[in-house]
LOKE-996849 format. One record per residue (C-alpha): residue number from 1; residue in three letters; x, y, z. Coordinates in Angstrom, 1 decimal. Example, Ala and Ser with C-alpha at 12.3 -4.5 7.8 and 13.67 -1.06 7.14 Angstrom:
   k   r     px     py     pz
   1 ALA   12.3   -4.5    7.8
   2 SER   13.7   -1.1    7.1
END
This chain:
   k   r     px     py     pz
   1 MET  -22.1  -23.1   -7.2
   2 TRP  -23.3  -25.5   -9.9
   3 TYR  -24.9  -28.8   -8.9
   4 ALA  -25.6  -31.9  -11.0
   5 ILE  -29.0  -33.5  -10.3
   6 MET  -29.0  -37.0  -11.7
   7 SER  -32.1  -39.1  -11.5
   8 GLU  -33.1  -42.6  -12.4
   9 ASP  -36.6  -43.4  -13.4
  10 ASN  -38.9  -46.1  -12.0
  11 ASN  -39.7  -48.8  -14.5
  12 ASP  -42.8  -48.2  -16.6
  13 SER  -43.1  -44.5  -15.5
  14 LEU  -43.5  -42.9  -19.0
  15 ALA  -47.2  -42.1  -18.4
  16 GLN  -46.4  -40.4  -15.1
  17 ARG  -43.5  -38.6  -16.7
  18 MET  -45.6  -37.2  -19.5
  19 ALA  -48.4  -36.1  -17.1
  20 ALA  -46.0  -34.2  -14.9
  21 ARG  -43.8  -32.8  -17.7
  22 PRO  -45.5  -29.4  -18.0
  23 ALA  -44.9  -28.6  -14.3
  24 HIS  -41.4  -30.1  -14.5
  25 LEU  -40.5  -27.8  -17.4
  26 GLU  -42.1  -24.8  -15.8
  27 ARG  -39.6  -25.1  -12.9
  28 LEU  -36.7  -25.6  -15.3
  29 LYS  -37.8  -22.5  -17.2
  30 ALA  -37.9  -20.5  -14.0
  31 LEU  -34.2  -21.5  -13.3
  32 GLN  -33.4  -20.6  -16.9
  33 ASN  -35.0  -17.2  -16.6
  34 GLU  -33.0  -16.6  -13.5
  35 GLY  -29.8  -17.5  -15.4
  36 ARG  -29.2  -20.5  -13.1
  37 LEU  -29.7  -23.4  -15.6
  38 LEU  -26.7  -24.8  -17.4
  39 LEU  -28.4  -27.8  -19.0
  40 ALA  -31.3  -30.2  -18.5
  41 GLY  -32.6  -33.2  -20.3
  42 PRO  -33.7  -36.8  -20.1
  43 PHE  -31.8  -40.0  -20.9
  44 PRO  -33.6  -42.0  -23.6
  45 ALA  -34.1  -45.6  -22.6
  46 ILE  -32.9  -46.7  -26.1
  47 ASP  -30.3  -45.3  -28.5
  48 ASN  -32.7  -42.9  -30.2
  49 ILE  -33.5  -39.2  -29.7
  50 ASP  -37.2  -40.1  -29.7
  51 PRO  -37.5  -43.4  -27.7
  52 GLY  -41.2  -43.6  -28.2
  53 SER  -42.8  -46.1  -25.9
  54 ALA  -39.4  -47.2  -24.5
  55 GLY  -39.5  -43.9  -22.6
  56 PHE  -36.6  -42.6  -20.5
  57 SER  -34.2  -44.0  -17.9
  58 GLY  -33.7  -40.8  -16.0
  59 SER  -32.6  -37.2  -16.3
  60 LEU  -29.7  -34.8  -15.8
  61 ILE  -30.0  -31.2  -14.6
  62 VAL  -27.1  -28.9  -14.0
  63 ALA  -28.1  -25.7  -12.2
  64 GLU  -26.8  -23.1   -9.8
  65 PHE  -27.9  -23.1   -6.2
  66 ASP  -26.6  -21.4   -3.0
  67 SER  -25.7  -24.7   -1.4
  68 LEU  -25.9  -28.5   -1.7
  69 GLU  -28.8  -28.4    0.8
  70 ALA  -30.7  -25.9   -1.4
  71 ALA  -30.1  -28.1   -4.5
  72 ASN  -31.4  -31.2   -2.6
  73 ILE  -34.5  -29.4   -1.5
  74 TRP  -35.2  -28.2   -5.0
  75 ALA  -34.7  -31.7   -6.4
  76 ASP  -36.9  -33.3   -3.8
  77 ASP  -39.7  -30.9   -4.8
  78 ASP  -39.6  -31.8   -8.5
  79 PRO  -43.0  -32.7  -10.0
  80 TYR  -41.4  -36.0  -11.3
  81 VAL  -40.6  -37.0   -7.7
  82 ILE  -44.2  -36.2   -6.6
  83 ALA  -45.6  -38.1   -9.6
  84 GLY  -43.5  -41.2   -8.8
  85 VAL  -41.3  -41.0  -11.9
  86 TYR  -38.0  -41.0  -10.2
  87 ALA  -36.7  -44.0   -8.2
  88 ARG  -33.6  -42.3   -7.1
  89 ILE  -32.0  -38.8   -7.2
  90 MET  -28.3  -38.0   -6.6
  91 VAL  -27.2  -34.4   -6.2
  92 LYS  -23.5  -33.5   -6.4
  93 PRO  -21.5  -30.3   -6.6
  94 PHE  -20.3  -29.7  -10.2
  95 LYS  -17.3  -27.8  -11.5
  96 LYS  -17.8  -26.5  -15.0
  97 VAL  -14.6  -26.4  -16.9
  98 LEU  -15.5  -26.4  -20.6
  99 PRO  -16.7  -24.7  -22.6
 100 SER  -15.4  -21.6  -20.9
END
């Protein structure tokens, strides 16, 4: 089943985010290579594709896992969590409707 992993960044966490980004992307690419990644990306903190020093306010990942528990375990092991980027993470089952 698909799961939406929604995170909210801590204030002033851009430096930690950038330092942990290669490891974060490596995990996402592994999901992609397994055909389990629907989409992933950050929320710019301002209305601009490149927020510069304003950074990001969080992230969204939609990926396939065997269970909600497995999705939570994967989310909790994210390099951004370990680096202190994320203040909160919420994982919910997700039903993809469109595009079909």
